[in-house]
N, C-alpha and C positions, 0 to 999 in steps of 0.2 A: 361264413359262407360266401363264397365267389358266385357272382352269377355268370353263366355260361352264355347269356342273350348277348348277342352285339348289341352296341348301342345304335338306334336310330338316331339320323339327322335330321331334324327340320329344314325346310326351306330356309327360313328365316335364320337357323345357326349356319349356315352355307356363306352368309352373308358377310363382308368383310367390316369391321368396325373403324369408322372412320376418325381415327382419335385426331383430333386438333383439328379436324374442318371445321370452317364456321361459316362456309358457303354453301346455304341451303340448297341452290340449283345444282352445284358441283356435288354435292353429298348425293341428292335424289337420282343424278345423271349417273352416277359410280353406281348405283343400285348398292351402296353401302348400308348396314343396319341402322335403321331410324326409329327411334319410340316416337310415335305419331304425339306431338304437341300442339297440333292445328286446332283445338278445343281451344288454346289461348286466344287464337284469333278471333274466334266468336265470341269470348268472355270480353276480352279487352274493346272489340266493336260495339258491343251490348253495352257496357259503362257509360259510354261516351264521355268520358273524362277529357278535361283541356289537356291535363299533363298528366304524362304515366313515370313514376318512378319505381325503377327495377330494382333492388339490392339484394344483390345473392354476391358469394365470394367468387374468386377467380375461378377460373374454367367451369362454372357451372351452366354455360349455355347461353349467356345473355344474349354474345352476339351472335348465335347460331339462329335464335327465337327473334332478332331483331331482322337478321337475312330473309327470315322465313316472312315476316311481314312485308318487307319490301316485295319478296318475288310473289304474296298475294296480291298486294293490292296496286303496286306501279305499272303506270301505262307500259315501262319499258318489256314487262314479262304478259302483257295482254295478250298473246298467243301459246303461251306457257300454262296451262291447265293441265298439261300433261304431268307437271310437278306434282300435283296435288291428287292425283288420281290414287285410289285406292285408301287416301287417309280420310280421316273424320270430317274435315271440313267439306269435302268435295261430295257428300251423300247430301247435301243441304243445297236445292236448287237455286235458292236466295242468294246464298254466297258463290255460289260458282257464275252467277249473272254479275257480281261486283267486282270479281276478280280480273285484276290489271287494268282499272280503270279511273284509277289517282295517279295525280304526279306524287311522287315521294321523295323527300329528303332523307336520302341514306348517310349518315355520316356515322362512323364508329372511332370512337378514339381509343381501341384497342393495341392498336401500333404505335401509338403515341409513346415513345420511350426518352427521356431526355435525363440528363444529371441535375438539370437546373431549371428555375422558373422560365427563365428566358428564351431557352430552346425548345421548353415546352410548348410556349406560346406560338414562336416560330412554326411548329410543325402543327398545330391546331388552325392557323391563319393558311397555313398550304392545303388545309386539305378544304377548309371554306372556299379557297380559290378554285379547286379541283371541283367542288360541287357546284361553282358556278359554271365551270365551264362544261358540267354536263347537261345545264339549261341555258346553254349560249344560246340556243335559237331563239329562246324569249325576245332578243333584242330585235328580232324580224316580226314580234307581233304587234298587231296595231294597236291592239286593247292598251298596252304600255304607255303611258306619257312619256315625251321625250326627255323630261327630267328623271324619270325613272330607268329610261335606258344609259343616261350620263352616269347617274349613279351605281349603274350596274357596270359599265365599263369603268369605271373608278376601281370597284372592289376587283376586277380581273386584271388591271394594269398596276395596281400601287400594293402588291401584297407587302412588299419589303418594308413601305413606309405606312402599313395599316397599324391606324392605333388601337387600343384594347376595345375603346367605346365603339368603334366601326366593326371590329371585328364581332362582338356581341351582338350589334343590333343586325349583322349582314342577314343572318338567320331570319332574323323578322320579316326584313325587307324581300329575303328570297319568298318566303311563305306568300306573300301580299303579292308579290309578281306573280305567281303562280295563281293565287285566286283570281286576280284578274286577268290573267290568260284564260284559264279553264272554267271558270264561273262556278267553282267549288272550292273548299277547303279540304 
């Protein structure tokens, strides 16, 4: 038996699905359909793990979740609470207070595509240098020692000659520089 009633489409059904979108801010700004996964922020924050390993297949939302964490915690998004309005995490005033208050190292390898290990290493090193460029203002910070500033400049200028050990250590160094500058991890 056929139904003669017209289908009613709710507000959420009228939104576009952001297929392939990995940028949380762009997804929210474009009013795309979004399944609220902000409880992940609360769970991750409360666990206080030193390291979090998220293993899921390709196209499972790992990069989008990382972008969401970046938008939530990064001081670059300090005035962007609007991205979280209407979402689960925004109901808790304690989390609203910490939104946008941390320096965040956001590094995704999603676009590293290479046919060999050497080319992949070059792309990763290039992303490390870009990350250092994002925080170049640290060179003006009085809390960093001159030796730290010299090491920082070395990373910025020596990408082509950056050895693998320096590349591996560079993220730890940048974390330490940010901790010195901001007084928090």
